[in-house]
C-alpha positions in Angstrom: 9.7 -12.9 -21.2 9.5 -16.5 -20.2 12.4 -19.0 -19.7 12.4 -22.6 -18.5 14.7 -24.5 -16.2 13.8 -28.1 -17.1 15.8 -31.1 -16.0 19.2 -31.0 -14.2 20.9 -27.6 -14.1 23.5 -27.1 -16.9 25.5 -24.4 -18.6 22.7 -23.9 -21.1 20.3 -22.8 -18.4 22.8 -20.1 -17.2 23.4 -18.9 -20.8 19.7 -18.7 -21.4 19.2 -16.7 -18.2 21.9 -14.3 -19.2 20.3 -13.5 -22.5 16.8 -13.4 -21.1 18.0 -11.0 -18.2 19.7 -8.7 -20.7 16.6 -8.5 -22.9 14.4 -8.0 -19.8 16.6 -5.2 -18.7 16.6 -3.5 -22.0 12.8 -3.7 -22.6 11.7 -3.4 -19.1 9.7 -6.6 -19.3 9.5 -8.9 -16.3 11.3 -12.2 -16.6 9.4 -15.3 -15.6 11.4 -18.5 -14.8 9.5 -21.7 -14.9 11.0 -24.5 -12.8 10.9 -28.2 -13.1 14.2 -29.3 -12.0 15.7 -32.0 -9.6 18.7 -29.5 -9.1 22.3 -29.9 -10.0 25.9 -29.3 -9.1 26.6 -26.9 -6.2 29.0 -24.5 -7.9 26.9 -24.1 -10.9 23.8 -23.4 -8.5 25.6 -20.8 -6.7 26.8 -19.0 -9.9 23.2 -19.1 -11.3 21.6 -18.0 -8.0 24.1 -15.1 -7.8 23.2 -14.1 -11.3 19.5 -14.0 -10.4 20.3 -11.9 -7.4 22.4 -9.6 -9.5 19.6 -9.2 -12.1 17.1 -8.3 -9.4 19.5 -5.9 -7.8 19.8 -4.4 -11.2 16.1 -3.7 -11.6 15.0 -6.8 -13.5 11.7 -8.1 -12.1 12.4 -11.8 -11.9 9.4 -14.0 -11.1 9.7 -17.6 -10.3 7.0 -20.2 -11.1 7.3 -23.8 -9.8 4.9 -25.7 -12.0 6.1 -29.1 -10.9 9.3 -29.2 -8.7 12.3 -27.1 -7.7 14.3 -29.6 -5.7 17.7 -29.5 -4.2 19.7 -26.7 -5.9 16.5 -25.6 -7.7 15.1 -24.5 -4.3 17.8 -21.9 -3.8 17.4 -20.6 -7.4 13.6 -20.3 -6.8 13.8 -18.3 -3.6 16.4 -15.9 -5.3 13.5 -14.7 -7.5 11.8 -11.5 -6.5 8.5 -13.3 -6.1 7.7 -17.0 -6.3 4.5 -18.7 -7.4 3.6 -22.4 -7.1 1.0 -25.0 -7.9 -0.5 -26.6 -4.9 0.9 -29.9 -6.1 4.4 -28.6 -6.7 7.3 -29.4 -4.5 10.5 -27.7 -3.3 13.3 -28.6 -0.8 14.9 -32.1 -0.3 18.2 -30.3 -1.0 20.9 -32.4 0.8 24.4 -32.1 -0.7 25.6 -35.3 -2.4 28.7 -36.6 -4.2 29.3 -39.3 -6.7 31.4 -42.2 -5.6 32.3 -45.5 -7.3 29.4 -47.1 -5.5 26.9 -44.3 -6.5 25.5 -41.1 -4.9 26.2 -40.7 -1.2 25.7 -37.7 1.2 28.5 -35.2 0.9 31.4 -35.4 3.5 31.1 -33.2 6.6 33.5 -30.6 5.4 31.4 -29.9 2.3 28.1 -30.4 4.2 29.1 -28.0 6.9 30.0 -25.2 4.5 26.8 -25.9 2.5 24.7 -25.6 5.8 26.2 -22.2 6.6 25.7 -20.9 3.0 22.1 -22.2 3.0 21.3 -20.5 6.3 22.7 -17.2 5.1 21.1 -17.4 1.7 17.7 -18.2 3.2 18.0 -15.3 5.7 19.0 -12.8 3.1 16.0 -13.7 1.0 13.6 -13.4 3.9 13.1 -17.2 4.4 13.2 -19.2 7.5 16.8 -20.4 8.0 15.8 -23.3 10.3 13.4 -24.7 7.6 16.1 -24.2 5.0 18.6 -26.1 7.1 16.0 -28.9 7.5 15.9 -29.2 3.7 19.5 -30.1 3.5 20.2 -31.9 6.8 18.1 -34.8 7.9 19.4 -34.4 11.5 17.6 -31.1 11.8 14.2 -31.7 13.5 11.7 -28.8 13.4 8.9 -28.4 15.7 6.0 -25.8 15.9 5.7 -24.7 19.5 4.0 -22.0 21.6 6.1 -20.1 24.2 4.9 -17.1 26.2 1.7 -17.1 24.1 3.6 -16.9 20.8 3.8 -19.5 18.1 7.1 -20.2 16.5 9.4 -22.8 14.9 12.1 -24.5 17.1 14.7 -27.0 16.4 14.7 -30.4 18.2 18.0 -29.4 19.9 16.6 -26.1 21.1 13.5 -28.0 22.5 15.8 -30.4 24.3 17.8 -27.5 25.9 14.6 -25.8 27.1 13.3 -29.0 28.6 16.6 -29.7 30.3 16.4 -26.2 31.9 13.0 -27.0 33.3 11.0 -24.9 30.8 8.0 -26.5 29.1 7.2 -25.1 25.7 3.8 -26.2 24.4 4.2 -28.5 21.4 1.7 -27.8 18.6 3.3 -30.3 16.1 6.4 -31.6 14.4 7.0 -30.0 11.0 9.8 -32.5 10.2 11.1 -35.3 12.3 14.8 -36.1 12.8 16.0 -38.3 10.0 13.8 -36.8 7.3 14.7 -34.1 4.7 12.1 -31.4 4.5 10.3 -31.1 1.2 7.3 -28.7 1.0 4.2 -28.8 -1.2 3.1 -25.6 -2.9 0.6 -24.8 -0.2 3.1 -25.6 2.5 5.7 -23.4 0.9 3.2 -20.5 1.1 2.3 -21.2 4.7 5.9 -21.2 5.7 6.8 -18.1 3.8 8.9 -19.9 1.1 6.5 -18.8 -1.8 4.1 -16.0 -2.3 0.9 -17.5 -3.9 -0.6 -20.4 -5.7 
């Protein structure tokens, strides 16, 4: 079975998923979700992502396929899938919470943004994804560096780096994954290298 999530998330996508998941459950067929979405409203996204989680827990094999983009809320739907495939040119991330004001779209206030950061870290971790990279997708203040400490390579926040340097420790900088002031978005190949997708 194949369904599409094209364009901004809406109630139709959720209804289509419910029908497709029920058919997949009844027939034993895998359900492939093709993504090409800029995202959508946070409450709708959390409901939809929870429905994907529930279907997977109920034995439905849900396979995600980003053939163009799964941005913003679409990112969290994509990683809810049991497995995720991408094109090299596809993109995911750039998921900062925004709100509509009389002057246009602006970043969400700190109360909403703080709760969203906590949810995203927990969601990423519960789906086997790096929570620091997930936070960098939603918060431009989150800098991520690739470093080597004690012979091991790992990712580190800019804040953690500063704390180590202040204590007189000197981690080896391999490179900056995303600088402060920039939202993280990953290409398909980058998503695979950082563990956010399974294969091209």
